[in-house]
C-alpha positions in Angstrom: 25.5 63.7 -11.9 25.0 62.6 -15.5 28.7 62.4 -16.0 29.0 59.8 -13.3 26.6 57.4 -15.1 29.4 55.4 -16.9 31.5 55.3 -13.7 28.5 54.0 -11.8 28.0 51.4 -14.5 31.6 50.2 -14.3 31.5 50.1 -10.5 28.4 47.8 -10.5 30.0 45.5 -13.0 28.8 46.6 -16.4 31.1 46.3 -19.4 32.5 49.6 -20.7 30.1 49.7 -23.7 27.2 48.9 -21.4 28.3 51.5 -18.9 28.6 54.1 -21.6 25.1 53.2 -22.9 23.7 54.5 -19.6 24.1 58.0 -21.0 21.9 57.0 -24.0 19.3 55.5 -21.6 19.2 58.7 -19.5 18.8 61.0 -22.4 16.4 58.7 -24.2 14.2 58.6 -21.1 14.2 62.3 -20.9 13.5 62.7 -24.6 10.4 60.4 -24.4 9.0 62.0 -21.2 9.6 65.8 -21.6 6.8 66.5 -24.1 4.1 64.5 -22.2 5.3 66.0 -18.8 5.3 69.5 -20.4 1.9 69.0 -21.8 0.6 67.8 -18.4 2.2 70.8 -16.7 0.3 73.0 -19.2 -3.0 71.6 -18.0 -2.2 71.2 -14.2 -0.6 73.4 -11.6 3.1 73.2 -12.6 4.2 73.1 -8.9 2.2 70.0 -8.4 3.7 68.4 -11.5 7.2 69.4 -10.4 6.6 68.0 -6.9 5.2 64.7 -8.4 8.2 64.4 -10.8 10.7 65.1 -8.0 9.0 62.6 -5.7 9.0 60.0 -8.5 12.7 60.9 -9.1 13.4 60.3 -5.4 11.7 56.9 -5.5 13.5 55.9 -8.6 16.8 57.2 -7.2 16.3 55.0 -4.1 15.5 52.0 -6.3 18.7 52.6 -8.2 20.6 52.9 -5.0 19.4 49.4 -4.0 20.2 47.9 -7.4 22.7 45.1 -6.6 26.1 44.9 -8.3 26.0 42.4 -11.2 22.5 43.3 -12.3 21.8 42.7 -16.0 22.6 45.6 -18.2 19.0 45.8 -19.6 17.7 46.3 -16.0 20.2 49.1 -15.3 19.4 50.7 -18.6 15.7 50.6 -17.9 16.2 52.1 -14.4 18.3 54.9 -15.9 15.8 55.6 -18.7 13.0 55.8 -16.1 15.2 58.0 -13.8 16.1 60.2 -16.7 12.5 60.5 -17.7 11.8 62.3 -14.4 15.0 63.9 -13.0 16.2 65.3 -16.3 12.9 67.0 -17.0 12.7 68.9 -13.7 14.8 71.9 -15.0 12.5 72.4 -18.0 9.4 72.3 -15.8 10.9 74.8 -13.4 11.8 77.2 -16.2 8.2 76.9 -17.5 6.9 77.7 -14.0 9.3 80.7 -13.7 8.0 82.0 -17.1 4.5 81.7 -15.8 5.1 83.9 -12.7 7.4 86.7 -13.9 6.2 89.6 -16.0 6.8 89.2 -19.8 9.5 91.8 -19.8 11.5 89.8 -17.1 11.4 86.4 -18.8 14.8 86.6 -20.5 16.7 87.8 -17.4 14.9 85.3 -15.3 15.7 82.4 -17.6 19.3 83.6 -17.9 19.6 83.7 -14.1 18.2 80.2 -13.9 20.7 79.0 -16.4 23.5 80.5 -14.4 22.2 78.8 -11.2 21.9 75.5 -13.1 25.4 75.8 -14.4 26.7 76.5 -10.9 24.8 73.5 -9.6 26.2 71.4 -12.4 29.8 72.4 -11.3 29.3 72.1 -7.5 26.6 69.5 -7.2 28.5 66.4 -8.4 31.1 66.8 -5.6 28.9 65.4 -2.8 27.8 62.6 -5.2 31.4 61.7 -5.9 32.2 61.8 -2.2 29.3 59.5 -1.4 30.3 57.1 -4.2 33.8 57.0 -2.7 32.5 56.4 0.8 29.6 54.1 0.4 30.1 52.7 -3.1 28.2 53.3 -6.3 24.8 53.4 -4.6 26.0 56.7 -2.9 25.3 58.5 -6.1 21.6 57.7 -6.0 21.3 58.2 -2.2 22.4 61.8 -3.0 20.0 62.1 -5.9 17.2 60.7 -3.8 17.9 63.3 -1.1 17.9 66.1 -3.6 14.7 65.0 -5.3 13.0 64.5 -2.0 14.0 67.9 -0.8 12.6 69.5 -4.0 9.4 67.5 -3.7 8.9 68.6 -0.1 9.5 72.2 -0.9 7.3 72.4 -4.0 
């Protein structure tokens, strides 16, 4: 999904440099939020934090799906930074939760398994997003993201 950020930006009318800067906004949002979200999940039930982050990611995804073409670059960057601050932190929170529930001797194999699953998802997951972008336009990417985040929030 992250790799589609510049394509999304181009399709809604951003210049090439502004579209490429969406990657910086995504990662910057994640960078700023990961530590506070991790600290929060250390003090609260991680499942609740994961559900809240996923639900917030669903809302932000829906908001980005409704962003009209021709929106100013600063508005799109802000949306992407906020989205990244939630969605890109989910994996780390889930790894921390997994480490909480497995015996200490199983942490390395568990985290290794999660990384394999994450990599498989990173390979397969973008296909539906690309198909939706092709069928309904750039907003399809975030319709797909909203559905995924909502499913995670509901199952947490």
